[in-house]
Backbone as CSV, one residue per row, in Angstrom:
resi,resn,N_x,N_y,N_z,CA_x,CA_y,CA_z,C_x,C_y,C_z
1,MET,35.272,11.494,23.522,34.327,10.722,22.764,32.904,11.127,23.157
2,MET,32.074,11.409,22.174,30.697,11.818,22.453,29.738,10.633,22.534
3,ASN,30.121,9.495,21.967,29.261,8.315,21.952,30.036,7.098,22.437
4,ASN,29.292,6.039,22.767,29.944,4.762,23.037,30.590,4.279,21.753
5,MET,31.594,3.431,21.855,32.371,2.989,20.703,31.568,2.212,19.666
6,VAL,30.650,1.362,20.100,29.892,0.552,19.154,28.662,1.309,18.692
7,GLY,28.547,1.490,17.380,27.417,2.207,16.819,26.487,1.313,16.021
8,TRP,26.927,0.125,15.631,26.128,-0.783,14.812,26.726,-2.171,14.897
9,PHE,25.900,-3.203,14.826,26.412,-4.568,14.771,25.598,-5.361,13.762
10,GLU,26.204,-6.414,13.223,25.536,-7.318,12.298,25.840,-8.752,12.690
11,ILE,24.798,-9.570,12.775,24.935,-10.983,13.117,24.672,-11.791,11.855
12,PRO,25.665,-12.528,11.345,25.486,-13.328,10.130,24.453,-14.441,10.325
13,VAL,23.647,-14.681,9.299,22.669,-15.762,9.347,22.713,-16.572,8.054
14,LEU,22.302,-17.825,8.145,22.162,-18.678,6.974,20.712,-18.744,6.517
15,ASP,19.783,-18.622,7.466,18.349,-18.696,7.202,17.694,-17.534,7.955
16,MET,17.328,-16.481,7.242,16.806,-15.270,7.876,15.537,-15.535,8.680
17,GLU,14.615,-16.292,8.154,13.353,-16.541,8.867,13.593,-17.325,10.152
18,ARG,14.442,-18.339,10.088,14.768,-19.134,11.279,15.419,-18.252,12.344
19,ALA,16.384,-17.428,11.939,17.070,-16.540,12.879,16.104,-15.507,13.462
20,LYS,15.236,-14.966,12.623,14.231,-13.983,13.069,13.358,-14.588,14.166
21,ILE,12.855,-15.793,13.941,11.997,-16.461,14.931,12.766,-16.721,16.223
22,PHE,14.015,-17.168,16.114,14.832,-17.429,17.300,14.982,-16.166,18.156
23,TYR,15.446,-15.069,17.571,15.690,-13.846,18.341,14.390,-13.216,18.837
24,GLU,13.322,-13.286,18.062,12.035,-12.772,18.533,11.547,-13.571,19.740
25,THR,11.757,-14.881,19.725,11.332,-15.737,20.829,12.162,-15.502,22.082
26,VAL,13.478,-15.495,21.939,14.360,-15.356,23.103,14.228,-13.983,23.762
27,PHE,14.135,-12.912,22.967,14.122,-11.559,23.520,12.742,-10.905,23.557
28,ASN,11.709,-11.623,23.113,10.347,-11.086,23.114,10.277,-9.731,22.389
29,ILE,10.770,-9.726,21.135,10.825,-8.522,20.310,10.268,-8.831,18.923
30,LYS,10.168,-7.817,18.097,9.816,-7.980,16.683,10.983,-7.476,15.844
31,ILE,11.364,-8.255,14.846,12.453,-7.890,13.940,11.864,-7.565,12.576
32,HIS,12.263,-6.432,12.027,11.781,-5.976,10.717,12.772,-6.410,9.639
33,ILE,12.279,-7.134,8.623,13.135,-7.636,7.535,13.105,-6.671,6.357
34,GLU,14.289,-6.350,5.835,14.444,-5.570,4.602,15.198,-6.437,3.603
35,ASP,14.699,-6.520,2.375,15.299,-7.338,1.329,15.945,-6.435,0.289
36,PHE,17.272,-6.480,0.201,18.038,-5.679,-0.762,18.637,-6.596,-1.835
37,LYS,17.846,-7.512,-2.340,18.239,-8.512,-3.346,19.222,-9.511,-2.763
38,GLU,20.526,-9.409,-3.020,21.481,-10.382,-2.485,21.667,-10.248,-0.975
39,LEU,21.366,-9.082,-0.452,21.539,-8.788,0.974,20.174,-8.658,1.638
40,LYS,19.993,-9.414,2.741,18.773,-9.297,3.550,19.193,-8.886,4.944
41,MET,18.432,-7.967,5.530,18.729,-7.513,6.882,17.472,-7.621,7.732
42,GLY,17.662,-8.105,8.962,16.589,-8.189,9.949,16.929,-7.243,11.083
43,TRP,16.294,-6.078,11.093,16.657,-5.016,12.041,16.052,-5.247,13.427
44,PHE,16.943,-5.198,14.432,16.500,-5.252,15.817,15.815,-3.930,16.167
45,PRO,14.872,-3.952,17.136,14.227,-2.699,17.547,15.274,-1.702,18.051
46,TRP,15.044,-0.436,17.756,15.984,0.612,18.146,15.222,1.919,18.300
47,GLU,15.615,2.724,19.283,14.995,4.028,19.487,16.076,5.079,19.676
48,GLU,15.941,6.168,18.962,16.859,7.307,19.060,16.930,7.793,20.503
49,GLY,18.134,8.079,20.965,18.326,8.651,22.287,18.429,7.638,23.419
50,LYS,18.155,6.371,23.161,18.298,5.363,24.203,19.714,4.793,24.150
51,PRO,20.249,4.332,25.285,21.611,3.769,25.275,21.683,2.451,24.508
52,GLY,22.871,2.129,24.042,23.093,0.868,23.342,23.193,1.062,21.846
53,ALA,23.759,0.078,21.181,23.970,0.137,19.730,22.791,-0.498,18.997
54,ALA,22.575,-0.042,17.787,21.580,-0.645,16.902,22.261,-1.726,16.080
55,GLY,21.457,-2.635,15.498,22.058,-3.666,14.679,21.028,-4.530,14.004
56,SER,21.533,-5.540,13.283,20.626,-6.396,12.524,21.185,-7.796,12.324
57,LEU,20.282,-8.699,11.986,20.656,-9.976,11.418,20.992,-9.667,9.972
58,VAL,21.916,-10.392,9.369,22.265,-10.090,7.987,22.585,-11.374,7.221
59,PHE,22.026,-11.454,5.991,22.279,-12.590,5.120,22.845,-12.098,3.798
60,HIS,23.978,-12.638,3.434,24.568,-12.491,2.098,25.451,-13.713,1.950
61,LYS,25.150,-14.560,0.971,25.820,-15.864,0.907,27.324,-15.789,0.714
62,GLU,27.855,-14.682,0.205,29.300,-14.566,0.002,30.009,-13.768,1.090
63,TRP,29.346,-12.830,1.714,30.022,-11.914,2.633,29.917,-12.262,4.114
64,TYR,28.884,-12.989,4.504,28.655,-13.236,5.928,28.558,-14.726,6.205
65,LYS,29.334,-15.204,7.199,29.322,-16.602,7.604,29.262,-16.659,9.133
66,PRO,28.262,-17.343,9.696,28.205,-17.500,11.149,29.436,-18.239,11.670
67,SER,29.795,-17.993,12.934,30.931,-18.667,13.546,30.716,-18.813,15.038
68,GLU,31.022,-20.006,15.541,30.912,-20.221,16.977,32.238,-20.019,17.704
69,ARG,33.318,-19.789,16.973,34.632,-19.655,17.598,35.420,-18.428,17.190
70,TYR,35.167,-17.890,16.025,36.021,-16.840,15.482,35.284,-15.506,15.428
71,GLY,36.041,-14.446,15.444,35.449,-13.122,15.321,35.002,-12.555,16.656
72,PRO,34.434,-11.375,16.615,34.006,-10.686,17.834,32.893,-11.429,18.564
73,LEU,32.775,-11.189,19.847,31.695,-11.735,20.661,30.775,-10.586,21.061
74,LEU,29.537,-10.654,20.646,28.540,-9.629,20.916,27.816,-9.957,22.217
75,TYR,27.688,-8.971,23.119,26.948,-9.130,24.367,25.647,-8.342,24.287
76,PHE,24.521,-9.025,24.492,23.231,-8.350,24.618,23.004,-8.034,26.087
77,SER,22.540,-6.821,26.380,22.197,-6.438,27.751,20.863,-7.058,28.133
78,SER,20.719,-7.363,29.418,19.529,-8.033,29.922,19.221,-7.538,31.329
79,ASP,17.945,-7.625,31.719,17.601,-7.337,33.119,18.134,-8.449,34.014
80,ASP,17.991,-9.683,33.552,18.499,-10.864,34.239,18.791,-11.916,33.167
81,VAL,20.037,-12.275,33.002,20.477,-13.230,31.982,19.612,-14.491,31.961
82,GLN,19.156,-14.920,33.136,18.379,-16.155,33.226,17.077,-16.072,32.430
83,ASN,16.508,-14.878,32.259,15.268,-14.716,31.486,15.448,-15.221,30.055
84,GLU,16.540,-14.855,29.408,16.805,-15.285,28.036,17.324,-16.722,27.974
85,ILE,18.188,-17.091,28.909,18.735,-18.450,28.954,17.600,-19.475,29.001
86,ALA,16.547,-19.165,29.732,15.417,-20.081,29.871,14.709,-20.350,28.541
87,LYS,14.886,-19.495,27.542,14.185,-19.640,26.260,15.070,-20.161,25.128
88,ILE,16.362,-20.159,25.307,17.291,-20.436,24.209,17.139,-21.833,23.623
89,GLU,17.155,-22.861,24.434,17.104,-24.221,23.892,15.764,-24.535,23.251
90,SER,14.666,-24.074,23.836,13.354,-24.339,23.235,13.175,-23.561,21.929
91,ALA,13.961,-22.496,21.738,13.909,-21.710,20.495,14.882,-22.254,19.445
92,GLY,15.650,-23.295,19.782,16.546,-23.914,18.809,18.018,-23.620,19.002
93,GLY,18.374,-22.859,20.031,19.777,-22.545,20.301,20.390,-23.533,21.282
94,LYS,21.629,-23.264,21.678,22.354,-24.138,22.602,23.107,-23.277,23.608
95,ILE,22.981,-23.591,24.876,23.692,-22.862,25.929,25.111,-23.412,26.018
96,ILE,26.090,-22.524,25.876,27.497,-22.915,25.978,28.006,-22.684,27.394
97,GLN,27.636,-21.532,27.971,28.013,-21.218,29.348,26.774,-20.680,30.049
98,PRO,26.310,-21.343,31.094,25.130,-20.866,31.807,25.425,-19.561,32.547
99,LYS,24.406,-18.997,33.155,24.562,-17.762,33.926,25.712,-17.928,34.913
100,THR,26.675,-17.015,34.813,27.898,-17.096,35.608,28.218,-15.723,36.179
101,LEU,28.542,-15.671,37.468,28.945,-14.409,38.085,30.330,-14.029,37.582
102,ILE,30.449,-12.819,37.048,31.757,-12.304,36.631,32.457,-11.770,37.869
103,LYS,31.794,-10.822,38.532,32.273,-10.188,39.760,31.080,-9.393,40.294
104,GLU,30.948,-9.279,41.600,29.780,-8.613,42.196,29.499,-7.235,41.584
105,ASP,30.523,-6.437,41.360,30.292,-5.074,40.849,30.156,-5.021,39.322
106,ILE,30.330,-6.158,38.648,30.189,-6.208,37.186,28.900,-6.917,36.787
107,GLY,28.559,-7.997,37.479,27.321,-8.711,37.196,27.546,-10.100,36.638
108,TYR,26.608,-10.539,35.810,26.561,-11.912,35.307,26.656,-11.964,33.787
109,MET,27.069,-13.126,33.295,27.129,-13.333,31.855,26.745,-14.767,31.539
110,ALA,26.412,-14.986,30.273,26.149,-16.326,29.757,26.490,-16.291,28.275
111,VAL,26.763,-17.457,27.693,27.094,-17.543,26.271,26.246,-18.653,25.648
112,PHE,25.755,-18.390,24.430,24.952,-19.381,23.730,25.270,-19.385,22.242
113,LEU,24.855,-20.452,21.569,24.891,-20.514,20.112,23.477,-20.267,19.629
114,ASP,23.325,-19.386,18.646,22.008,-19.161,18.064,21.713,-20.253,17.034
115,THR,20.587,-20.184,16.383,20.201,-21.212,15.408,21.089,-21.225,14.178
116,GLU,21.883,-20.167,13.982,22.736,-20.056,12.802,24.161,-20.514,13.070
117,GLY,24.498,-20.753,14.347,25.842,-21.181,14.706,26.731,-20.058,15.203
118,ASN,26.142,-18.891,15.520,26.906,-17.771,16.062,27.022,-17.882,17.576
119,ARG,28.182,-17.572,18.091,28.421,-17.487,19.527,28.002,-16.078,19.951
120,ILE,27.025,-15.992,20.874,26.472,-14.714,21.334,26.478,-14.755,22.869
121,ALA,26.648,-13.601,23.503,26.685,-13.547,24.961,25.590,-12.628,25.508
122,LEU,25.333,-12.789,26.797,24.372,-11.969,27.535,25.069,-11.387,28.749
123,HIS,24.621,-10.207,29.192,25.144,-9.590,30.408,24.011,-8.956,31.180
124,SER,24.033,-9.131,32.503,23.080,-8.450,33.375,23.739,-8.138,34.716
125,ARG,23.186,-7.160,35.409,23.711,-6.795,36.733,23.217,-7.752,37.814
126,LYS,22.094,-8.431,37.548,21.580,-9.392,38.549,21.387,-10.763,37.952
């Protein structure tokens, strides 16, 4: 395999502007919105040649539905999970599992619900 398995991800949203503000606040980033009529995408920052997958927030009233229990669980990488956890509730999300040690050689994780009702996770080495 020449690349990591994940090449793209999409996070379903019900309200693109609300989701955009939430993720920009929690991760201190800017999300670029593209409107394709029935489909709207909010692209996360991405740079060619850097590790990790690219992805977007996505709205389509028939094809995408947020879920807090079903489907894949996406993990965002972090320098320290606590940095993002500290912003989640004030940005409108809910912490489901606080920063938790997985194992010393693996690091830490946390799980939260975003403003759209998606279950999302964080991972950091410290």
